[in-house]
C-alpha positions in Angstrom: -6.3 -11.5 -38.0 -7.9 -13.7 -35.4 -11.4 -12.0 -35.3 -12.3 -14.0 -32.1 -9.3 -12.5 -30.3 -10.0 -9.1 -31.9 -13.6 -9.1 -30.5 -12.3 -10.4 -27.1 -9.8 -7.5 -26.7 -12.5 -5.0 -27.5 -14.5 -6.2 -24.5 -11.7 -5.6 -22.1 -11.4 -2.2 -20.4 -7.7 -1.8 -21.1 -8.3 -1.8 -24.8 -11.3 0.5 -25.1 -10.7 3.3 -27.6 -8.2 1.4 -29.8 -8.7 1.3 -33.5 -8.7 -1.8 -35.8 -5.1 -1.2 -36.9 -3.9 -0.8 -33.3 -5.6 -4.1 -32.3 -4.1 -5.9 -35.3 -0.6 -4.6 -34.5 -1.0 -5.6 -30.8 -2.0 -9.1 -31.7 1.1 -9.5 -33.9 3.4 -8.3 -31.1 2.0 -9.2 -27.7 1.8 -12.7 -26.3 -1.6 -13.5 -24.8 -2.3 -16.7 -22.9 -5.7 -18.2 -22.4 -6.1 -20.6 -19.4 -9.1 -22.7 -18.2 -9.7 -23.6 -14.6 -12.1 -26.1 -13.2 -14.6 -25.3 -10.4 -12.9 -25.2 -7.0 -9.4 -24.6 -8.5 -7.4 -21.6 -7.3 -6.0 -19.3 -10.0 -3.9 -17.2 -7.6 -3.5 -17.1 -3.9 -3.2 -14.1 -1.5 0.5 -13.2 -1.2 1.5 -14.7 -4.6 3.7 -12.5 -6.8 1.6 -10.7 -9.4 3.6 -11.0 -12.6 0.8 -11.0 -15.2 -2.4 -9.1 -15.9 -5.4 -11.4 -15.8 -8.8 -10.9 -17.3 -11.8 -13.0 -16.3 -13.4 -13.9 -19.6 -16.2 -16.3 -18.6 -17.4 -18.2 -15.6 -17.6 -16.9 -12.0 -14.7 -16.4 -9.5 -14.8 -16.0 -5.8 -12.2 -13.5 -4.4 -11.2 -14.5 -0.9 -9.3 -12.1 1.4 -8.0 -13.1 4.9 -7.8 -10.3 7.4 -4.3 -9.3 8.6 -5.1 -10.6 12.1 -6.5 -13.8 10.7 -9.8 -13.4 12.6 -12.0 -13.6 9.5 -12.1 -14.2 5.8 -14.2 -12.0 3.4 -15.3 -13.5 0.0 -17.2 -12.0 -2.9 -18.2 -13.2 -6.3 -16.7 -11.4 -9.3 -18.4 -10.6 -12.6 -17.3 -11.7 -16.1 -14.9 -9.4 -18.1 -13.3 -8.3 -14.9 -9.6 -7.3 -14.4 -7.9 -9.1 -11.5 -5.8 -6.8 -9.4 -4.4 -4.5 -12.1 -3.2 -2.3 -9.1 -1.0 -5.1 -7.8 1.3 -5.4 -10.8 3.5 -2.5 -9.8 4.5 -0.6 -6.7 6.4 -1.7 -3.5 4.2 -4.7 -2.9 3.5 -6.5 -6.2 1.6 -9.3 -4.6 -2.0 -10.5 -4.9 -4.2 -9.0 -2.1 -6.7 -11.8 -2.4 -7.0 -15.4 -3.4 -9.1 -16.3 -6.5 -11.1 -19.5 -6.7 -13.2 -20.7 -9.6 -16.8 -21.2 -8.6 -17.6 -22.6 -12.1 -15.3 -23.5 -15.0 -13.6 -20.2 -15.9 -11.5 -18.9 -18.7 -8.8 -16.3 -18.0 -6.8 -14.3 -20.5 -3.3 -13.2 -19.3 -0.6 -10.8 -20.4 2.9 -10.9 -18.9 4.0 -7.7 -17.2 6.7 -7.0 -19.7 4.2 -6.9 -22.6 1.8 -4.8 -20.5 4.6 -2.2 -20.0 5.1 -2.1 -23.8 1.4 -1.6 -24.4 1.3 1.3 -21.9 4.4 2.9 -23.5 3.2 2.6 -27.1 -0.5 3.0 -27.0 -2.0 6.1 -25.4 -5.5 4.7 -25.0 -4.1 1.7 -23.0 -2.1 4.1 -20.8 -5.2 6.3 -20.3 -7.5 3.3 -19.5 -4.9 1.9 -17.1 -4.6 5.2 -15.2 -8.4 5.6 -15.2 -8.8 2.1 -13.6 -6.2 2.8 -11.0 -7.5 6.3 -10.1 -11.1 5.1 -9.9 -10.1 2.4 -7.4 -8.0 4.9 -5.4 -11.0 7.3 -5.2 -13.4 4.5 -4.2 -11.0 3.4 -1.4 -10.6 6.9 -0.2 -14.4 7.3 0.1 -14.6 4.0 2.0 -11.9 5.0 4.5 -13.8 8.1 5.3 -17.2 6.6 5.4 -19.1 7.0 8.7 -19.1 3.9 10.9 -21.6 5.5 13.3 -25.3 4.6 13.6 -27.1 1.6 14.8 -25.7 -1.9 14.6 -27.3 -2.7 11.2 -25.7 0.5 9.8 -22.3 -0.6 11.0 -22.7 -4.1 9.6 -23.6 -2.7 6.2 -20.6 -0.4 6.3 -18.4 -3.3 7.3 -19.5 -5.1 4.2 -19.2 -2.1 1.9 -15.7 -1.2 3.1 -14.5 -4.7 2.2 -16.2 -5.1 -1.2 -14.7 -4.3 -4.5 -18.2 -3.7 -5.9 -21.5 -2.8 -4.1 -23.5 -5.7 -5.6 -23.6 -9.4 -5.7 -22.8 -12.3 -3.4 -20.6 -11.7 -0.3 -19.6 -14.3 2.4 -18.0 -13.6 5.7 -16.3 -16.4 7.6 -16.1 -15.1 11.2 -16.9 -15.9 14.8 -19.8 -14.0 16.2 -17.5 -12.7 19.0 -15.0 -11.3 16.5 -17.8 -9.6 14.5 -19.1 -8.1 17.7 -15.7 -6.7 18.4 -15.4 -5.2 14.9 -18.9 -3.7 15.2 -18.2 -2.4 18.7 -21.3 -4.0 20.2 -22.3 -7.0 22.3 -22.5 -10.5 20.8 -26.2 -10.8 21.7 -27.1 -7.6 19.8 -25.1 -8.8 16.7 -26.9 -12.1 16.8 -30.3 -10.5 17.0 -29.6 -8.1 14.1 -28.3 -11.0 11.9 -31.3 -13.2 12.7 -33.7 -10.3 11.9 -32.0 -9.9 8.5 -32.2 -13.6 7.9 -35.9 -13.6 8.6 -36.1 -11.0 5.8 -34.2 -13.2 3.4 -31.3 -10.7 3.2 -28.6 -13.0 4.8 -28.2 -16.7 5.5 -26.5 -17.8 8.7 -24.4 -20.9 9.2 -21.8 -21.8 11.8 -19.0 -19.1 11.6 -20.4 -18.0 8.2 -22.6 -15.1 7.1 -23.8 -15.2 3.5 -25.3 -12.1 1.8 -26.8 -13.3 -1.5 -27.1 -9.8 -3.0 -25.5 -6.9 -1.2 -27.5 -4.3 -3.2 -30.7 -5.7 -1.6 -29.3 -5.3 1.9 -28.2 -1.8 1.1 -31.6 -0.9 -0.3 -33.4 -2.3 2.7 -31.1 -0.4 5.1 -31.7 2.9 3.1 -35.5 2.4 3.2 -35.7 1.9 7.0 
């Protein structure tokens, strides 16, 4: 048995709870592919068919999602050992909802959909883990849909970021015109500009032309909660 691959599978959420014999059997039946990507290279693009399950094994990815009306692009850094859009493999729209670009050299482990279906059919822990990941995301999205967008402009900005983030921590970047952000936040452009500049003075955001960078969303959230 390839102990390197054995240890790798044990790190992945889909394989949690499997015993040594199960892992050994899976390695003998399922085809895994390991791919490397250079910094700046795209792994998948928004709208591509999602035909394989991909695990980020090392390095850092940036997920980039373009709004349906094309007025802005939301980006966030993804952690190591993450699953890329497991929810996009099945359903009526099996397409990637975001583009994924390597920020550093990254390694990705992939499993073709047909082999994933076999895993889910033959190994109960895999089916349970798959369902748990899907349900957790569904619950998280439901909470975000019903979150309150009321409050002052800073509150609405934090909610705007939270509603579009797959995780409430880490780097987020929004490529957007100030006028379009003002429309989304239902406020005047001058008020949005003042709010963002105040946050920049606190080191919580960095502003560039048509770009807002939030180095650590958790710090912005903590600041907002403490006001």
